[in-house]
Structure formats: structure tokens, C-alpha cells
C-alpha positions, 0 to 999 in steps of 0.5 A: 677765643671770644675776645679774638673773634670780637676783635676781628668782627670790629676790624671787619666793620671798621674796614668796610666803614672806612671804605664805604662810609659808616651810614651807607654801609649800615643801611646796606642790610636794610636795603637787602631786607627791602629788596627781599620784602618787595620781591616776595610780592613780585613772585607771581610776576617773576614766575610768569617769565621764569621757571621755578626750578631756574629761580631756585637754582639761581637763588642758591647759586647766588648765595654760593657765589657770595660765599666764594667771593667772601672766601676768595679774600683768603687769596687776595686780602693781603694784597688789598691791605698792602696796596690800599692801606700801606703797611696796615695789616689784618689780625689774621696776618699778624699771627707771629706777633700774637701768643696763639697758634696760626690755625687758631687765628684762622679758625676765628677768621673763618667763623668771623666771616660766617657770622659777619656775612650771615648778618649782612646778607643772608639774615636780612634777605630771609627776614624780608621774605619771612615777614612778607609771607603772611601778606602773600598767603605763603606758609612760613615753612618755605621762608624758614626752609630758604633761610636754612638752605641759603645758609648751607649754600653760602657755607658750601661756597665759602669753605670750598673756596677757602680750601682752594685758596689754601691749596693754591698757596701751597702748590699751584701745580697741584691746585691746577690738577685738582681743579682740572680733575674736579671740572672733568668729574662734574662735567662727566657726572652732569653730561655723561650720567645725566646727574641732577642739580640736587646730587651735585649741590646738596643744599638743593636736595635739602630744599626740594626734599627736606629730611634728616638724611639730606640735611646730614649729607649737606652738613657733612660736605661742609664739615669735610671741606672745613676739615680739609681746609684746616689741615692744608691751611698755611700762613707761609707765603713766598716773600723772596725779593723779586727783581723786574725789568723795565717793560713799560716802554716796550709794552706801551709801544705795543699798545700805541693804538690806544690813546692812553697807552702809557697808563694802560701799560702801567695797569697790566704791569701792576697786575703782573707784578702784584701776582693777583692777575691769575688769582683775580681771573680764577676766583673772581671770574672763571670759578663763579662763572663755572659754578653758574654754568654748571647750575644752568646746564642742569636746567637743560630739561626745563629750558632749551639749550640756546635759552640757557646759553643766553641767560649765561651770556647775560650773567657773564656780561654782568660779572665781566663788568666787575673787571673794572674793579680789578684795575682800580681796587688794587691801584693807589689812586693818590699816586696820580694826584701829583701828576699833570693829569685830569681824572678823566685821563686816568678813567679813560685808561682804565676803560681801555684796559677793561676793553683789552681784558674783555678777551677773557669773557669772549674766549670763555663764552665761545668755549661754552657755546662750542662745548654745549653744541650751540656754536651757531649762537656764538655771535649772538651771545658775544654781542649780548654779553659785551653790550651788557658788560660795557653798559654796566661799566658806564654806570660804574664810571658815572656813579663811582669813578675811580672807586667802584668798590664803593658800589658794593656796600653803599646802599644809595649807589647800590640801589641806583646801580640796580635800578639802572642795569636791572630793567635793560637786562630783564628786557633783553632776557625776555626778548632773546627768549622770544627770538635769538635775533633780539640779542643784537638789540643789545647794541642799543645799550651803547647809546646810553652807555656813551652818554653816561661815560661822557657825563661821568668823565666830566663829573669826576674832572670837577670833583675831588677824588679821595684816595687812600 
């Protein structure tokens, strides 16, 4: 097992090093450590504008979201490899050529993800907090407790989404039924019986009231999810030959109002034919936002409903901006190189496709506002969310061009991205807490967004774009 584990671990490193560059990727944990260390000194300032319960739920929800994003590779990883690296494949998808069982390979794959991302994300974050604790007069009890509970949050999200991915690959109809029942049960528990966050998310119970019982419950949930995952796991995917009609002329005609309608039509045909459109929407957008909304909705006794909605609109805008990566990470950029097109035309097409995709967060946010009884704030939250989404998009275009996935683990780009979008977001959250009308102040972000987009288009037209 150890040899298989180490091979997978090296494979994960080499994949990231190829995508993001060895040095920039190696510096990423150092950056996370620095953010946590310096952030610890800002805790008094943060707590002056944010309730402690909100901060705790947000932190644990973020690491559960990290687990969800890592686990969703179980659904999308094969598509990424095939479209970015041609016929290259991962060890996890080579079971038939190895003299070991598929479930044994998958077990190693899950353990590798747990160890790899613990070292990459959780450990540097918590070490930064632990080392800062003596300087801010905090007992080491709390940083060590955070290390435990963030690890539990990550494992809960990881195992849950791996299980969902396994169910999705077996039966999409059964998967939809399970999701609907789970969502209805959670909503009934929260809104019908006034359930608390600690009851619906066990790692929070460990944080607020650490005991052998609360720890056993949290570990038990993870073990149950993991056991079900191993039972329902399957490596068999439908691979029957598929035939598609040429829909490009008709779709391009319907999108004729867009300047780059031919390329936009290609983007949506690619999403449809690759089969990742639904999976991306579900695992990269709806599922994370559903979890975040569930956690934030439990803050109803701490914050007014409209403030919870505005916080959620900000989060939605940031996550919606990642839709730009949907349109680029699965596209073979090198295929454009032989066409008489400037890079700026391809980027403009991606921006237009991104604009069309914003209908998803618009519908989602409107539904959340209606269901939470805050329908009068729908115009406010839509403006706020879309302004943040397009502003973050402009930063991605300026920094990353057609390779926004380099943002994730490139220390320099990640830090620049955070410094550019962080202050406007914090200012808007503070202003909207003062008055909902300040949500429309987000429209001012379109000014720097426009200039950054134009600057980015000029920049990438004069640079060689690397492609796989």
C-alpha cells in the first residue's frame, strides 16, 4: 500500500507543479501560513465588525468547502486529464492495468488526498495560528482545537462529496432523489425545528463543547460516510460511442447579438458534449453555496435576515466568478493557436459566455431571497453579487488570461488576487450592514473592472500563451 500511496502522492505533486510551476506551487503553503499568522493579530479588528459565531461558522464552512472541492475531483478528474493532457491518465484510473483491486486503489487515492491537502492547506494555516497565539496572549488550547475541528470539517466535506460523486456515477435519478430528500430534511430541521449549527454539522459541536462524546459523533459521521463511499464506489463509467448533430450554426445564430457568437456557441457545445456542465454547476456552485447558505441561515439569531442575505450575496459573487474557469480549464487553448484570431478575441468570447452563465447565480439568489422572506432585497443582492462577480472576473482576466486555474496555487498571483478583491468586498459588506441601499455602491466596481479587462486584453495580445 505504501508504494502505491507514495506514487499517487508524487503524481499529485507533479501534476500541480506542471500546471502552476514548481516554485510558485511550493511557496503556496508558506503563503497560507503567512496569512494565518498575520490574520491572528487582526482578530480584535475582525471581531469588531463580525460576530464570533459568524467567524467560527465561516471558517469551518470554508474548510468543509475545501473538502468538497477536493472531493469533486472524483467526478471531474477524468475529464480534466483527458482534455488537458490528451491520453495521459492518473493511477486512479488505471486499475485494470494494475495487479490490485479497484477499491484498494481508490482507498489509497482517498488517503492520498486527505494527507496531501492536509499538508497543503490545513497544517500551514493552523501552524500560523499556533505560532501567533503566544504573541496575542491566547492559550494554545484554542489553536490546537481549531487544528482538530478544521481537519474534521475538511474530512466531512471530502467524504460527503466523494459519496455523492459515487452515487452520481451509478444512478443520476437516484442521486437527484437523495439530494432532494437531504435538502428538504436539512431545511425542515433548521427552519421547522430551529435546529442549531452544532447539531447539523458535528465539527462545530466539537469546537464549542469539546468532549469524548462530541468527538466520537463527529468521527462516527465521517466513518459512516467513508464506509458508504467504499460500498457504492464504482470505477465503471458509461463509455458508449456518442454521435452529435452539428448544432453550431443554429446556436451561433441564436447568439448573434454577441460580438464573438461563434466562439461562445463553441463554449456551450463543449460544456454540453463533455458532460461536465451539470456536474460543474452542481459540485462547483450549487452544492458549496447550499452548504454556505445553510450555515449562514443558522446565524438568524445573531444577525438580521437581510444582513445574512447580503453576506451570502457577496459569497455568491465570488464563487460565481469562478465560472470563468469552467470555460477555460477544460478547453485546449493550444487548438486556437493556428487560427487567425488574437488572444483577446478568445478571452472576449469567454467573457461573453461567462455573462450568459450568470443567469445561474441570478436565479439561485432570487430563490434564496424568496424562500427566506427577504424578497424586497432581491434587486439589492443581485446588483451586489453581479458587481463582485464581474470585478473578480476582471482581476482574473488581468492576472491569468486564459489560464485562471494558475491562480489557485501560484503564491504570487493568489496574493495579488486577494489584495485586489479583498478590500472592496470588506468595504461593501460593512456598508450594506449600515444600509441596504449601499449595495448599489457596488456599481462603482464596474469602472476599475472595465479598465482591468481592457488592460488584460492588451497584455495577453502581446504575450505568448502557453497551452497543453
